[in-house]
N, C-alpha and C positions, 0 to 999 in steps of 0.2 A: 131155969134157963141153962142149957148145957152148951158150952163152946169148946171145940177142940182145935188144936193146931197140928196139921199133918207135916211131919219133918222128913228129911232124907238122910240124916246121919244119926247114929246112936248118941253122939255128943250133944245133939240138940234136944234130947229128951230130958229137959230140966225140971219137969213137973208131970204129974199124971195126965194133964191136959195135952201134953206134947206127945204125940203118938207117931212112931215110925210107920211109913206107908206099908211096910210088909207085915205090920202087926195090927191091922185094922179090924181083925176078927174079935178083938177084945171089946169093941164098941158095938152095942146093939143097933140093929137096923132101925131107922127112923127115930133116933133118940136125940139128935143134935139140932139145936136152934141155929147155931152158927158154926161154920167150918172155915178155918183160914188155912188155905193150902200154901200161901206164900209163893215162893219160886220153886217148890218141890217138883212140879211136873217137869221142869227142865233137866232134872237129875235122874229121872226114871228112864231106863232103856226104852227106846222107841217101840219095840214090839209089845211092851207091857203097859205103855202109857194109857191107852184107852181102857184097858181092863182095870187098872188102878183107879182111874177117874170114875169109872162106873161103881166100883166098890166104895169109894169116898161118897159119891152121891147117894148111895143106898143108905147111908147113915144120917142123911138129912131128913128132918120131919117136914110135913107140909107147912108152908109159910116160912120155912127156914131159909137162910142165905149162905152162900159160899163165896169166898173171896180168893182170887187167883192173881198172881203177878208173875212176870217173866220177861224174857227177851223176845222181841218180835222179829222173826227171821226175815220177813219182807222189808221191814224198816231197816234192818241191818244190811240187807242186800242192796237196797237203794243207797244207803250211806256209802257202801263200798264203791258202787258204780259211779256215784257223783263225786267221789273223793272226799267225803265228809268224815271218814274214819281212818285213823292211822293204825298200823299193825298191832300196836300194844292194846289199843281199845278193842280191836277185832278179837284178839285172843281172849281178853277178859269177858267179852260178851258171848263168844261162841264156845269156848273150851272151859277152862277153869273147873274141871270135874263134871261138866254137863254132858248128858248122854243124848238128849233130844230137845230140839227147839221147834216150836210151831209158830204160826202166825196168829195174831189175836183174832183175826176174822174167822179163821178155821175153828178156833176154840169157842168163840161166841156162837157160831152156827151149830156146832156139836151140842152145846149146852141148851140152846133154844130148841133144838130137835127133841131134847129130852124133857121139855116142859119147864125150863128154867130161863125166863126172859132176863135180859140184861137190865140192871137198874142203875149201874154206874160203869162208865167206860172212860178211862183216862190213858193218854199216851204221853210219855215224857221222853222225847227223843227216840231211843231204841228199845225202851222198856214200856210195858203196859201194866195196868191194874184194872181188873174187872170184878164186878160184884153181880151175882145173880140171885134171884129169889124163886124158890120153888112154889108153884101154885097149889091150890087145894085140889 
């Protein structure tokens, strides 16, 4: 069973299983049972986000799973509109080195269109966690 962690900074590469998103070519296609992306997608520049996600998914074998977490831009927008977020919290959620943030519903739709149905979907305030499993 092969599991990798996709990271967004060189400092996070603490073991061979932690791979920077720009170095995914070192992993063979369809070789991973589990891929944990964590919050890395939020740090990838918007124009490259889909291409990187597709590259990551190409590493997943059939019946493999991918885990993603991040900030949900729609939940954050609602929080700002209804006054549930103060400026310090907004900055931590939206900026803090992040390059692009999407909504969890857009991400779920994108993955389901690629044959990865959601198996776990959790919301914790303004953050989300999803897990998808690739079909045979």
